[in-house]
PLY file of the C-alpha trace (Angstrom):
ply
format ascii 1.0
element vertex 450
property float x
property float y
property float z
element edge 449
property int vertex1
property int vertex2
end_header
91.01 93.38 118.15
91.75 90.59 120.40
89.39 89.90 122.56
88.72 92.28 123.75
89.33 89.26 125.19
90.65 90.77 123.07
91.19 90.43 122.41
89.65 91.10 124.30
90.43 90.57 123.87
90.46 93.13 121.02
90.19 90.98 124.55
92.68 92.09 125.80
89.77 91.30 127.69
90.13 92.30 131.30
86.59 91.49 132.43
87.56 88.00 133.57
87.97 87.10 137.21
91.68 87.71 137.10
91.19 91.29 135.96
93.80 90.95 133.27
94.91 94.34 132.20
97.84 95.94 130.44
101.24 95.93 132.10
101.66 99.71 132.25
105.26 100.85 132.57
106.35 104.47 132.94
108.44 105.25 129.83
109.41 108.76 130.94
112.91 107.74 131.99
113.40 105.94 128.69
112.38 109.02 126.75
114.95 111.06 128.67
117.68 108.42 127.99
116.87 108.51 124.31
116.68 112.32 124.26
113.30 112.03 122.65
112.21 115.33 124.06
114.39 117.83 125.92
111.79 118.42 128.64
108.67 116.84 129.92
105.37 118.64 130.25
102.44 117.76 132.54
100.13 116.11 130.02
99.89 112.36 129.84
99.15 111.05 126.30
99.20 107.35 125.63
101.47 105.52 123.28
99.46 102.72 121.75
100.80 99.69 119.82
99.28 99.20 116.47
96.69 96.56 117.13
93.90 96.01 114.61
90.44 94.49 114.84
90.61 93.98 118.54
90.47 95.91 121.66
93.62 97.94 121.22
96.89 97.31 122.92
96.88 99.84 125.69
100.45 100.86 126.18
102.66 102.82 128.53
102.21 106.47 129.33
104.74 109.18 128.60
104.82 112.86 129.42
104.61 114.76 126.17
105.41 118.46 125.56
103.26 120.82 123.46
103.50 120.19 119.76
105.78 122.67 118.01
106.62 123.40 114.40
109.59 121.08 114.61
107.26 118.11 115.22
104.41 118.62 112.75
101.19 116.76 113.52
98.96 116.22 110.53
95.25 116.59 111.28
93.32 113.63 109.98
90.70 114.03 107.33
87.06 113.44 108.40
86.18 109.77 108.46
82.85 109.21 106.66
80.67 106.21 107.32
81.06 103.99 104.25
77.73 103.23 102.62
78.83 99.68 102.01
81.54 97.55 103.71
84.61 97.21 101.58
86.55 94.04 101.13
89.20 93.45 103.73
92.57 92.18 102.59
95.37 90.74 104.72
97.72 93.22 106.20
100.63 94.26 104.05
102.78 95.13 107.02
106.00 93.16 107.19
106.12 90.35 109.72
109.17 90.71 111.93
111.34 87.78 112.76
111.18 87.00 116.47
113.42 89.35 118.39
112.72 88.32 121.97
114.27 89.03 125.32
117.06 86.59 126.27
115.63 83.48 127.77
112.05 84.03 126.60
112.20 81.18 124.01
113.99 78.01 125.03
114.79 75.18 122.64
112.64 72.11 123.21
111.96 68.64 121.73
108.71 67.39 120.24
108.46 64.92 123.10
108.22 67.87 125.49
104.86 68.88 124.03
102.06 66.99 125.93
99.42 65.78 123.52
101.33 66.66 120.36
100.80 63.19 118.90
97.05 63.02 119.66
95.81 66.54 118.67
93.43 66.59 115.71
95.73 69.19 114.22
94.23 68.99 110.75
91.61 71.31 112.21
94.35 73.96 112.52
95.35 73.74 108.84
92.91 76.46 107.65
94.30 78.82 110.28
97.85 77.98 109.26
96.97 78.66 105.60
95.65 82.08 106.64
98.92 82.81 108.55
100.84 82.00 105.43
98.98 84.75 103.51
101.15 87.17 105.51
104.12 85.09 106.58
105.12 84.10 103.03
106.34 87.66 102.51
109.21 86.89 104.90
112.14 84.95 103.50
112.41 82.77 106.60
108.77 81.64 106.24
108.42 81.53 102.47
109.77 77.99 102.09
107.46 76.35 104.64
104.46 78.23 103.29
105.30 77.02 99.77
105.44 73.45 101.07
102.11 73.96 102.80
100.57 75.12 99.49
101.69 71.86 97.87
99.69 69.83 100.48
96.40 71.43 99.48
93.48 72.61 101.62
92.72 69.45 103.60
95.71 67.15 104.20
95.09 64.26 106.61
96.19 64.43 110.25
99.31 62.32 109.75
100.46 64.52 106.87
99.91 67.70 108.87
101.89 66.36 111.85
104.71 65.18 109.57
104.79 68.61 107.94
105.40 70.34 111.23
107.77 67.71 112.53
109.97 67.92 109.44
110.01 71.68 108.96
109.79 73.25 112.39
111.50 73.23 115.77
109.57 73.81 119.03
110.65 76.62 121.37
109.10 76.80 124.84
107.88 80.23 125.83
109.19 81.42 129.21
108.25 84.40 131.34
110.76 87.09 132.33
111.48 85.16 135.52
112.13 81.96 133.45
108.90 80.29 134.67
107.08 78.22 132.08
103.42 78.67 133.06
101.08 81.60 132.67
97.51 82.81 132.19
95.18 81.69 129.41
91.94 83.57 128.99
89.32 83.44 126.28
87.52 85.82 123.97
84.84 85.57 121.30
82.87 87.43 118.58
79.71 88.75 120.26
76.26 89.32 118.85
74.36 92.37 119.93
71.07 93.87 118.81
70.77 97.24 117.23
69.40 99.44 114.46
70.65 101.81 111.81
68.08 104.30 113.08
67.94 105.87 116.51
64.90 105.16 118.67
63.94 104.97 122.31
64.86 101.26 122.20
68.06 101.75 120.20
69.71 104.69 121.97
73.37 103.86 122.42
75.72 104.88 119.58
78.29 102.57 118.02
80.89 105.08 116.90
83.21 105.16 113.94
86.58 106.97 114.17
86.17 110.64 115.11
87.62 113.10 112.60
89.24 115.22 115.35
91.41 112.41 116.70
95.05 112.62 115.69
97.16 109.49 115.41
100.90 110.13 115.08
103.27 107.39 113.94
106.54 107.83 115.89
108.83 105.31 114.17
109.77 107.71 111.42
111.26 110.11 113.97
112.33 107.71 116.68
112.86 104.13 115.46
113.17 103.06 119.09
109.43 103.63 119.54
108.27 101.36 116.71
105.46 100.20 116.46
103.95 102.76 118.89
101.77 105.66 117.97
100.50 108.78 119.71
96.79 109.54 119.92
95.30 112.82 120.95
93.53 115.95 119.65
94.77 119.41 118.65
94.09 122.25 121.08
95.69 125.38 119.84
99.30 124.43 119.03
99.36 121.51 121.44
98.58 117.85 121.14
96.53 116.94 124.23
95.00 113.60 125.35
91.91 112.55 123.50
88.58 112.39 125.35
88.09 109.64 127.91
85.02 107.39 127.85
83.34 109.65 130.42
84.04 112.74 128.30
82.86 111.04 125.12
79.58 110.06 126.75
79.12 113.52 128.29
79.30 115.17 124.87
76.23 113.22 123.67
75.15 114.27 120.18
77.91 116.89 120.05
80.59 114.20 119.86
81.86 114.39 116.25
82.34 110.70 115.43
80.07 109.08 112.85
77.50 106.66 114.22
77.52 103.24 112.47
74.47 101.88 114.29
72.50 102.23 117.56
72.62 99.47 120.16
69.76 98.47 122.46
71.92 97.57 125.46
74.83 99.67 126.82
76.41 96.78 128.70
76.34 94.59 125.60
77.93 97.48 123.66
80.60 97.85 126.35
81.61 94.16 126.01
81.54 94.54 122.23
84.22 97.14 122.72
86.16 94.80 125.00
86.05 92.07 122.40
86.91 94.52 119.61
84.65 93.07 116.91
81.27 91.53 116.55
77.94 91.50 114.73
74.91 93.71 115.14
71.54 92.07 114.45
69.23 94.61 112.86
65.40 94.67 113.19
64.90 93.07 109.75
67.01 90.06 110.71
70.07 91.13 108.71
73.49 91.70 110.31
76.01 94.49 110.37
79.47 93.21 111.02
81.97 95.64 112.62
85.57 95.47 113.63
88.11 97.49 115.58
89.16 100.66 113.80
90.95 102.72 116.51
91.00 103.63 120.16
91.11 106.87 122.13
94.61 106.22 123.58
93.64 105.72 127.15
94.55 102.53 129.02
92.07 99.76 129.56
90.95 99.49 133.19
88.99 96.45 134.40
85.49 97.21 135.63
85.39 93.76 137.20
88.32 94.67 139.43
86.57 97.90 140.37
83.41 95.99 141.41
85.46 93.72 143.65
87.32 96.65 145.18
83.93 98.30 145.90
82.70 95.15 147.59
79.96 94.68 144.97
81.21 91.33 143.68
83.32 88.46 144.92
86.43 87.67 142.98
84.91 84.36 141.86
81.85 86.20 140.45
83.70 88.83 138.42
83.35 87.14 135.09
81.64 88.74 132.08
78.38 87.04 133.09
78.74 88.21 136.69
79.35 91.78 135.67
76.32 91.68 133.31
74.09 90.39 136.16
75.32 93.19 138.43
74.68 95.80 135.72
71.10 94.63 135.11
70.43 94.61 138.88
71.90 98.11 139.34
70.83 100.21 136.31
71.20 103.46 138.24
74.92 102.77 138.67
75.60 101.49 135.17
77.13 104.77 133.95
79.34 104.94 137.03
80.55 101.40 136.34
81.33 101.96 132.65
83.14 105.22 133.28
85.75 103.37 135.37
87.32 102.25 132.07
88.55 105.40 130.24
89.40 103.42 127.10
86.91 103.82 124.22
86.98 101.73 121.00
85.91 102.96 117.60
84.64 100.58 114.92
84.44 100.21 111.12
82.07 98.14 108.99
83.29 94.80 107.73
81.95 92.43 105.06
79.39 90.06 106.53
80.51 86.53 105.67
81.10 83.26 107.41
84.75 83.91 108.22
85.85 84.86 111.67
86.69 88.44 112.71
89.90 89.97 111.38
92.75 89.64 113.89
95.88 91.80 114.30
97.65 89.73 111.62
95.11 90.93 109.14
93.46 87.53 108.47
90.19 86.05 109.72
90.39 84.11 112.97
89.44 80.42 113.27
87.39 79.32 116.27
89.41 77.33 118.75
92.49 77.47 116.52
93.49 81.18 116.81
94.95 82.92 119.84
96.04 86.38 120.84
99.57 86.84 122.09
102.12 89.39 123.10
103.90 90.11 119.91
107.01 91.13 121.83
107.58 87.44 122.54
105.60 85.43 119.98
105.77 86.45 116.30
102.32 87.10 114.81
101.32 84.29 112.48
103.50 81.64 114.08
102.12 78.23 115.03
101.89 77.72 118.78
101.20 74.52 120.72
99.02 75.36 123.68
98.80 73.18 126.80
96.01 74.36 129.15
92.61 73.20 130.42
88.99 73.88 129.49
87.20 76.62 131.46
86.60 75.81 135.13
87.76 72.21 134.67
90.86 70.06 134.76
90.00 68.67 131.29
93.14 69.09 129.08
92.98 71.50 126.17
96.14 70.69 124.20
96.24 71.68 120.63
97.94 73.46 117.77
96.84 77.08 117.36
98.05 80.14 115.40
99.15 83.43 116.91
96.95 85.73 114.88
95.78 88.46 117.23
96.82 90.79 120.02
94.97 92.43 122.90
95.28 95.07 125.61
95.60 92.61 128.44
97.81 90.12 126.62
101.21 91.00 128.05
104.15 88.84 128.98
105.71 85.65 127.83
103.34 82.80 128.69
100.10 84.69 128.04
97.39 83.81 125.55
93.82 84.68 124.76
91.95 81.72 123.20
89.42 82.58 120.47
86.23 80.52 121.06
84.25 81.70 118.01
80.93 83.49 117.50
77.79 83.80 119.60
76.45 83.15 123.06
77.89 79.64 123.54
81.36 80.92 122.60
80.83 83.84 124.96
79.93 81.56 127.83
83.18 79.66 127.42
85.25 82.84 126.97
83.73 84.50 130.05
84.62 81.55 132.26
88.13 80.95 130.97
90.96 81.82 133.33
93.30 78.85 133.18
96.96 78.02 133.77
98.90 77.06 130.66
102.16 76.54 128.82
103.11 77.44 125.26
105.57 76.32 122.61
106.24 78.49 119.50
107.04 76.52 116.32
109.64 78.23 114.21
111.02 77.11 110.81
114.31 75.26 111.14
116.09 78.10 109.43
114.84 80.61 111.96
115.92 81.00 115.61
115.24 83.68 118.22
117.78 86.50 118.13
0 1
1 2
2 3
3 4
4 5
5 6
6 7
7 8
8 9
9 10
10 11
11 12
12 13
13 14
14 15
15 16
16 17
17 18
18 19
19 20
20 21
21 22
22 23
23 24
24 25
25 26
26 27
27 28
28 29
29 30
30 31
31 32
32 33
33 34
34 35
35 36
36 37
37 38
38 39
39 40
40 41
41 42
42 43
43 44
44 45
45 46
46 47
47 48
48 49
49 50
50 51
51 52
52 53
53 54
54 55
55 56
56 57
57 58
58 59
59 60
60 61
61 62
62 63
63 64
64 65
65 66
66 67
67 68
68 69
69 70
70 71
71 72
72 73
73 74
74 75
75 76
76 77
77 78
78 79
79 80
80 81
81 82
82 83
83 84
84 85
85 86
86 87
87 88
88 89
89 90
90 91
91 92
92 93
93 94
94 95
95 96
96 97
97 98
98 99
99 100
100 101
101 102
102 103
103 104
104 105
105 106
106 107
107 108
108 109
109 110
110 111
111 112
112 113
113 114
114 115
115 116
116 117
117 118
118 119
119 120
120 121
121 122
122 123
123 124
124 125
125 126
126 127
127 128
128 129
129 130
130 131
131 132
132 133
133 134
134 135
135 136
136 137
137 138
138 139
139 140
140 141
141 142
142 143
143 144
144 145
145 146
146 147
147 148
148 149
149 150
150 151
151 152
152 153
153 154
154 155
155 156
156 157
157 158
158 159
159 160
160 161
161 162
162 163
163 164
164 165
165 166
166 167
167 168
168 169
169 170
170 171
171 172
172 173
173 174
174 175
175 176
176 177
177 178
178 179
179 180
180 181
181 182
182 183
183 184
184 185
185 186
186 187
187 188
188 189
189 190
190 191
191 192
192 193
193 194
194 195
195 196
196 197
197 198
198 199
199 200
200 201
201 202
202 203
203 204
204 205
205 206
206 207
207 208
208 209
209 210
210 211
211 212
212 213
213 214
214 215
215 216
216 217
217 218
218 219
219 220
220 221
221 222
222 223
223 224
224 225
225 226
226 227
227 228
228 229
229 230
230 231
231 232
232 233
233 234
234 235
235 236
236 237
237 238
238 239
239 240
240 241
241 242
242 243
243 244
244 245
245 246
246 247
247 248
248 249
249 250
250 251
251 252
252 253
253 254
254 255
255 256
256 257
257 258
258 259
259 260
260 261
261 262
262 263
263 264
264 265
265 266
266 267
267 268
268 269
269 270
270 271
271 272
272 273
273 274
274 275
275 276
276 277
277 278
278 279
279 280
280 281
281 282
282 283
283 284
284 285
285 286
286 287
287 288
288 289
289 290
290 291
291 292
292 293
293 294
294 295
295 296
296 297
297 298
298 299
299 300
300 301
301 302
302 303
303 304
304 305
305 306
306 307
307 308
308 309
309 310
310 311
311 312
312 313
313 314
314 315
315 316
316 317
317 318
318 319
319 320
320 321
321 322
322 323
323 324
324 325
325 326
326 327
327 328
328 329
329 330
330 331
331 332
332 333
333 334
334 335
335 336
336 337
337 338
338 339
339 340
340 341
341 342
342 343
343 344
344 345
345 346
346 347
347 348
348 349
349 350
350 351
351 352
352 353
353 354
354 355
355 356
356 357
357 358
358 359
359 360
360 361
361 362
362 363
363 364
364 365
365 366
366 367
367 368
368 369
369 370
370 371
371 372
372 373
373 374
374 375
375 376
376 377
377 378
378 379
379 380
380 381
381 382
382 383
383 384
384 385
385 386
386 387
387 388
388 389
389 390
390 391
391 392
392 393
393 394
394 395
395 396
396 397
397 398
398 399
399 400
400 401
401 402
402 403
403 404
404 405
405 406
406 407
407 408
408 409
409 410
410 411
411 412
412 413
413 414
414 415
415 416
416 417
417 418
418 419
419 420
420 421
421 422
422 423
423 424
424 425
425 426
426 427
427 428
428 429
429 430
430 431
431 432
432 433
433 434
434 435
435 436
436 437
437 438
438 439
439 440
440 441
441 442
442 443
443 444
444 445
445 446
446 447
447 448
448 449
């Protein structure tokens, strides 16, 4: 993901002035209640939700005992660098019906949605069609997706509005304290410059997934932990935390991960990891498109927050652009800055086409019509009506979007990361966006929160 803002994004993208970051909760007590392990050892290994294509969802910590024969951990096969990007298909994972905490989704009326009748919502139709690629596999969504198919690829605005009016009900998203407003940030697909060959100019590696990183799915043993997974590395007969960003960098050429390309700017590469996907412009003018493949299991920590705590930046200056300016003015401290975030993202090549990056739903994102959400409250793929404002203004931004991505910093009920698209202009909007907003999830009439 994304969006690094993402999300970011992806994202989960905690570089913005608000220093959005994961809500980290200690799960040790829960593990004891569930009798997951009879005793707790002193190693902290992160449980990460299964985000894709974006800065990963950085989850809670748990104390994990040494691996024994009773809990086998398969070592992954080496991950070669594919010579040619393979076609990406939508995720085949089932889409869960919304099981949300009591009070998180509250029944509403269409008249409660400000701007519903004036949004140019036909622009959201391509994003809705992409959601249906996955949602149609669920019985509750199959009917509305079939009706959407019958309307074709470009129905007029009035037809789109009538489709949603007739087939859906709006549910207002609430926070745990029942409040109706929350944070809306932005993310984008960045462009950085690089090369397939290492040189003095192109010296910073863009890593694929390392073959020594173990990723353990826990749902098969403990359904309570779905969809979490454990990441680490094998040391003797123990599963220990995988290397932090600092440790990865310290290993240099000895780090075993494949190198997909070499970047010319370490701070640009860092924000590519935050966003979770992007494009690398090569010296011959061609592009290598890459997306999120995995993450080292450590929680995302905001370098913007660290700069403010150190007295290096004011809160109002701690945007992506502000952090980049500080980094260029303080090259001797760049490594110190980047090491404050132990999370490290690994990439995979993607086909280079005009579609947006692949979000957590497994479909390409649509600029200004896709958002990242907390899937614990908003079902992935669902239509959402967003009521917020444009970056650093009071100008309303009220429109239909699709929940198609997740991100490390996207936690809570009323919380969204707005996908601005590709390139520098989109990045400028995303870097400034830290707005207040409200959200309504649109669910088929035959589906209600449970």
